[in-house]
C-alpha positions in Angstrom: 16.7 5.8 -66.7 13.4 5.8 -64.9 10.5 6.1 -67.4 6.9 6.8 -66.5 4.4 5.9 -69.2 0.8 7.2 -69.1 -1.8 5.4 -71.1 -5.6 5.7 -70.6 -6.0 2.4 -72.5 -3.8 -0.7 -72.0 -4.1 -4.4 -72.7 -6.1 -6.6 -72.3 -8.3 -3.7 -73.7 -7.9 -3.8 -77.4 -7.0 -0.9 -79.7 -4.1 0.8 -81.4 -3.0 3.1 -78.5 -3.2 0.2 -76.0 -1.2 -2.0 -78.3 1.4 0.7 -78.8 1.7 1.5 -75.1 2.2 -2.1 -74.1 4.9 -2.8 -76.8 6.7 0.5 -76.1 6.8 -0.3 -72.4 7.9 -3.9 -72.9 10.7 -3.0 -75.3 11.9 0.0 -73.2 12.1 -2.2 -70.1 14.0 -4.9 -72.0 17.0 -2.5 -71.7 18.4 -3.3 -68.3 19.4 0.3 -67.9 15.7 1.3 -67.9 13.0 1.0 -65.2 9.5 1.4 -66.5 6.3 2.2 -64.7 3.0 2.3 -66.6 -0.1 4.0 -65.1 -3.2 2.9 -66.9 -7.0 2.9 -66.3 -8.3 0.1 -64.1 -10.5 -2.3 -66.0 -13.1 -3.5 -63.6 -14.5 -6.2 -65.9 -11.1 -7.8 -66.2 -10.0 -10.2 -63.4 -6.9 -9.0 -61.8 -5.0 -12.2 -62.5 -5.3 -11.5 -66.2 -2.9 -8.5 -65.8 -0.1 -10.8 -65.0 -0.5 -12.8 -68.2 0.4 -9.8 -70.4 3.3 -8.4 -68.4 6.9 -9.2 -68.6 8.7 -9.4 -65.3 10.8 -6.3 -65.9 8.3 -3.5 -65.8 5.5 -2.5 -63.4 1.9 -1.7 -64.2 -0.2 0.4 -61.8 -3.9 0.4 -62.6 -5.8 3.3 -61.2 -9.4 4.4 -61.1 -10.1 6.9 -64.0 -13.5 8.2 -65.1 -14.7 7.0 -68.5 -15.0 10.6 -69.8 -11.5 11.6 -70.7 -11.6 15.2 -69.6 -12.8 14.2 -66.1 -9.7 12.0 -65.7 -7.2 14.9 -65.7 -7.2 15.6 -61.9 -7.0 11.8 -61.3 -4.0 11.5 -63.6 -2.4 14.5 -62.0 -2.7 12.9 -58.6 -1.0 9.7 -59.6 1.7 11.5 -61.6 2.5 13.5 -58.5 2.8 10.4 -56.4 5.0 8.8 -59.0 7.3 11.8 -59.2 8.2 11.5 -55.6 8.1 7.6 -55.3 9.3 6.3 -58.7 11.4 9.4 -59.4 11.2 9.4 -63.3 13.6 11.3 -65.4 11.3 11.0 -68.4 7.5 10.9 -68.8 5.9 9.5 -71.9 2.3 10.2 -72.6 0.5 7.9 -75.1 -2.1 10.7 -75.9 -2.0 14.4 -75.5 -5.4 14.2 -73.7 -6.1 13.4 -70.9 -2.6 12.3 -69.8 -0.6 14.9 -71.7 -2.8 17.7 -70.4 -2.4 16.4 -66.9 1.4 16.5 -67.3 1.2 20.1 -68.6 -0.7 21.3 -65.6 2.2 19.9 -63.5 4.9 21.5 -65.7 6.3 23.9 -63.0 7.0 20.8 -60.8 8.5 18.9 -63.7 10.8 21.9 -64.4 12.0 22.0 -60.8 12.6 18.3 -60.8 14.3 18.4 -64.3 11.8 15.9 -65.7 11.2 15.9 -69.4 8.0 14.8 -71.0 7.2 13.4 -74.4 3.9 13.1 -76.3 2.9 10.3 -78.6 0.6 11.2 -81.5 -1.4 8.7 -83.6 -3.6 11.0 -85.7 -7.2 11.6 -85.0 -6.8 12.8 -81.5 -5.2 16.1 -82.6 -7.9 16.9 -85.1 -10.9 19.0 -84.2 -14.4 18.9 -85.7 -17.5 21.2 -85.7 -19.9 18.4 -86.7 -21.7 18.4 -83.3 -22.3 20.7 -80.4 -20.2 18.5 -78.1 -17.3 18.7 -80.6 -17.6 22.5 -80.9 -17.4 22.8 -77.1 -14.4 20.5 -77.0 -12.7 22.6 -79.7 -13.3 25.9 -77.9 -12.2 24.6 -74.5 -9.3 22.3 -75.5 -8.0 23.8 -78.8 -5.7 26.3 -77.2 -4.7 24.1 -74.3 -3.6 21.4 -76.8 -1.1 23.8 -78.3 0.5 24.5 -74.9 0.7 20.8 -74.2 2.8 20.3 -77.3 4.8 23.5 -76.9 6.4 22.5 -73.6 7.0 18.8 -74.5 10.6 17.9 -75.0 9.7 15.9 -78.2 6.6 14.9 -80.1 6.6 11.2 -81.3 4.5 10.9 -84.5 3.6 7.4 -85.7 3.8 8.4 -89.4 4.8 11.2 -91.6 1.2 12.0 -92.2 0.7 12.4 -88.4 3.7 14.6 -88.3 2.2 17.0 -90.8 -1.1 17.0 -88.8 0.8 18.1 -85.7 2.7 20.8 -87.5 -0.6 22.1 -89.0 -2.9 21.7 -86.0 -0.7 22.2 -83.0 1.8 24.8 -84.1 4.8 22.5 -83.5 8.0 23.1 -85.3 9.3 20.4 -87.7 12.5 19.9 -85.7 10.6 19.1 -82.5 8.9 16.1 -84.0 10.3 12.6 -84.5 8.6 10.0 -86.7 8.7 6.6 -85.1 6.4 4.2 -86.9 4.5 1.5 -85.0 6.0 -2.0 -85.0 4.8 -5.5 -85.4 4.9 -8.2 -82.7 6.7 -11.1 -84.4 5.8 -13.4 -81.5 2.2 -13.0 -82.4 2.4 -12.7 -86.2 4.7 -15.0 -88.1 4.8 -17.6 -90.9 3.2 -20.8 -89.8 1.3 -23.9 -91.0 -2.4 -22.9 -90.7 -4.4 -24.5 -88.0 -7.5 -24.7 -89.9 -10.5 -24.0 -87.7 -14.0 -24.9 -88.9 -14.4 -21.6 -90.8 -11.1 -21.8 -92.7 -11.6 -25.5 -93.4 -15.0 -25.0 -94.9 -13.8 -22.1 -97.0 -10.8 -24.0 -98.3 -13.0 -26.9 -99.3 -15.6 -24.6 -100.9 -13.0 -22.4 -102.8 -10.0 -24.7 -103.4 -8.4 -22.6 -106.1 -9.8 -19.1 -105.4 -7.9 -15.9 -104.9 -8.1 -15.4 -101.2 -8.8 -11.8 -100.1 -9.0 -10.7 -96.5 -10.0 -7.6 -94.4 -9.8 -7.6 -90.6 -11.0 -4.3 -89.2 -13.6 -2.5 -87.2 -16.6 -2.2 -89.5 -16.9 1.6 -89.9 -17.4 3.6 -93.2 -14.0 5.1 -93.4 -12.3 1.7 -93.6 -13.4 1.5 -97.2 -14.9 -2.0 -97.2 -17.7 -0.7 -99.4 -15.0 0.2 -102.0 -13.7 -3.4 -101.9 -17.2 -4.8 -102.3 -17.7 -2.7 -105.4 -14.4 -3.9 -106.8 -15.5 -7.5 -106.0 -18.6 -6.9 -108.1 -16.4 -6.1 -111.1 -14.2 -9.1 -110.4 -17.2 -11.3 -110.4 -18.4 -9.9 -113.7 -14.9 -10.7 -115.1 -15.4 -14.3 -113.9 -12.4 -14.1 -111.4 -12.5 -16.9 -109.0 -12.2 -15.3 -105.6 -13.4 -15.3 -102.0 -13.4 -12.3 -99.7 -13.4 -12.7 -95.9 -14.3 -9.8 -93.7 -13.4 -10.1 -90.0 -14.7 -7.6 -87.4 -17.7 -6.0 -86.0 -19.0 -2.4 -86.0 -21.9 -0.1 -86.8 -21.4 -0.4 -90.6 -22.0 -4.1 -90.6 -25.7 -4.1 -91.8 -25.0 -1.6 -94.5 -22.1 -3.7 -95.8 -24.3 -6.8 -95.8 -26.9 -5.0 -97.8 -24.3 -4.0 -100.4 -23.3 -7.7 -100.7 -26.9 -8.6 -101.4 -27.4 -5.7 -103.8 -24.3 -6.7 -105.8 -25.1 -10.4 -105.7 -21.9 -11.3 -103.9 -23.3 -13.8 -101.4 -21.3 -16.6 -102.9 -18.0 -14.7 -102.7 -18.1 -12.8 -99.5 -18.0 -14.2 -96.0 -18.5 -12.1 -92.8 -16.6 -13.6 -89.9 -17.7 -11.3 -87.1 -15.2 -10.8 -84.3 -12.1 -13.0 -84.5 -10.2 -14.2 -81.4 -6.7 -12.6 -81.3 -5.0 -15.9 -81.3 -6.6 -16.9 -84.6 -5.6 -13.7 -86.5 -2.2 -15.2 -87.5 -4.0 -18.1 -89.2 -6.2 -15.8 -91.3 -3.2 -13.6 -92.3 -1.3 -16.8 -93.4 -4.3 -18.1 -95.3 -4.8 -14.9 -97.4 -3.2 -14.1 -100.7 -3.9 -10.4 -100.3 -4.8 -8.3 -97.3 -7.1 -5.3 -98.1 -7.8 -2.1 -96.2 -8.8 0.8 -98.4 -9.2 3.4 -95.7 -10.1 6.9 -96.6 -9.7 10.2 -94.8 -13.1 11.5 -93.4 -12.4 15.1 -92.4 -15.9 15.7 -91.2 -15.9 13.1 -88.3 -12.8 13.2 -88.3 -11.5 9.7 -89.0 -8.2 8.6 -90.6 -5.7 5.8 -90.5 -2.7 7.2 -88.6 -0.5 4.4 -89.7 -2.0 1.0 -90.4 -0.5 -1.7 -88.1 -2.6 -4.4 -89.8 -0.5 -4.2 -92.9 2.6 -5.0 -90.9 0.8 -7.9 -89.2 0.0 -9.3 -92.6 3.5 -8.7 -93.8 5.0 -10.6 -90.8 2.9 -13.6 -92.0 4.3 -13.1 -95.6 1.1 -11.7 -97.0 1.1 -8.6 -99.3 -1.4 -5.8 -99.0 -3.4 -3.3 -101.0 -4.1 -0.2 -99.0 -5.9 3.1 -99.5 -3.5 5.9 -100.4 -4.5 8.1 -97.5 -3.4 9.0 -94.0 -0.3 7.2 -92.7 -0.8 4.1 -94.8 2.0 5.0 -97.3 4.4 4.6 -94.3 3.2 1.0 -93.7 3.2 -0.1 -97.4 6.1 0.5 -99.7 5.9 0.1 -103.5 8.1 -3.0 -103.2 5.9 -4.6 -100.5 2.3 -3.9 -101.7 0.1 -1.6 -103.6 -1.7 1.7 -102.9 -4.9 2.8 -104.6 -7.2 5.8 -104.5 -9.6 4.9 -101.7 -12.6 6.1 -103.7 -11.6 4.4 -107.0 -13.1 0.9 -106.9 -12.4 0.4 -110.6 -8.7 0.9 -110.0 -8.8 -1.5 -107.1 -10.5 -4.2 -109.2 -7.8 -3.7 -111.9 -5.0 -4.1 -109.4 -6.5 -7.3 -107.8 -7.1 -8.7 -111.3 -3.5 -8.0 -112.2 -2.2 -9.8 -109.2 -4.6 -12.7 -109.8 -3.1 -13.2 -113.3 0.4 -12.9 -112.0 0.8 -15.0 -108.9 4.6 -14.6 -109.1 4.1 -10.9 -108.4 2.0 -11.8 -105.3 4.9 -14.0 -104.1 7.4 -11.3 -104.8 5.5 -8.5 -103.0 4.7 -10.9 -100.1 8.4 -11.8 -99.8 9.4 -8.1 -99.8 6.7 -7.3 -97.3 8.0 -10.0 -95.0 11.6 -8.9 -95.2 10.7 -5.2 -94.7 8.6 -6.1 -91.6 11.3 -8.1 -90.0 14.3 -5.8 -90.9 12.7 -2.4 -90.3 9.4 -2.6 -88.5 9.6 -4.8 -85.4 8.8 -3.2 -82.1 12.4 -3.7 -80.9 13.7 -1.7 -83.9 11.3 1.1 -83.5 11.6 1.4 -79.7 15.4 1.3 -79.9 15.0 4.6 -81.8 12.8 5.9 -79.2 15.2 5.0 -76.4 18.0 7.0 -78.2 15.7 10.0 -78.3 14.9 9.7 -74.6 18.7 9.5 -73.8 19.5 12.9 -75.4 
């Protein structure tokens, strides 16, 4: 089976869609019956030799020039899809987003029908939502709203990364329930695993300063809907209760200054450490270091912003670390009641209560962490998830 995968973003560029595209391509190509070709945007700032470091030998990556504005890339994608149809001869085309690559496929649908090529659309969450919060978004909604429904209508199957995302597609794209398959994201167990921590200077200093503290961790882009402000308010309660804890925040983003001001206002300077951007190779150490991973994401319908799934929870789980997540978006797919806890993303008092409860019962932390680890390895590796996708493509 020849499979053409279209992804605007692809490693070494970071991001959830890029991560998903790479792992889907890698696992599909691990089946010797499959040949995989990925078409992705050329990254001019990345030396060409770096491409080879992220690619297994058994699939091909074709980087092409695509404009930075997604809508303008459609004719470019169409051109390269056409070339691939006649050179690579795919029987299936998998688009990692409905726009721009999915829209490009739709405009070529008459040719696909003649060639008996089926196409599939991956959906993560936010990309199918429309907003009227700005003039630009209103124009996008007017131009693309109807086209989006046609893209999904003619797709062989829609692949949703969570049950929440599936519901979004049904509601916003007029897709029938039986034409959507939920295939969750997976975790790369070669990158995230239980290990003896290689204590860098930061972890070494923190371990010496807080030898017996409850270790809390968030690694995320610093934007309001990630709920880090909710965690900080819960930390204020924990401090008033004399709980011995330290909270590490890894990441960068536009919300950083506001969050630092909250830390000052709540007198949390001795308990909260901002790590800025962490190298990918160090993430596994921080996940292994933590007692609890926290991401209390909330659904911002105005922007719109929402957690389509929550891969970070699986990354923590693969390092045998339990999580507390916001009960919103696709996070309930990533955290089960046996592997972690879900809280109202606006209720910082409830969050403080749950953290305090775990602090008093370290055996419960160990139990949840063990369950999270087993669940990640037995149900949520990329191999397991993509094996399900492969069966769908074979139908």
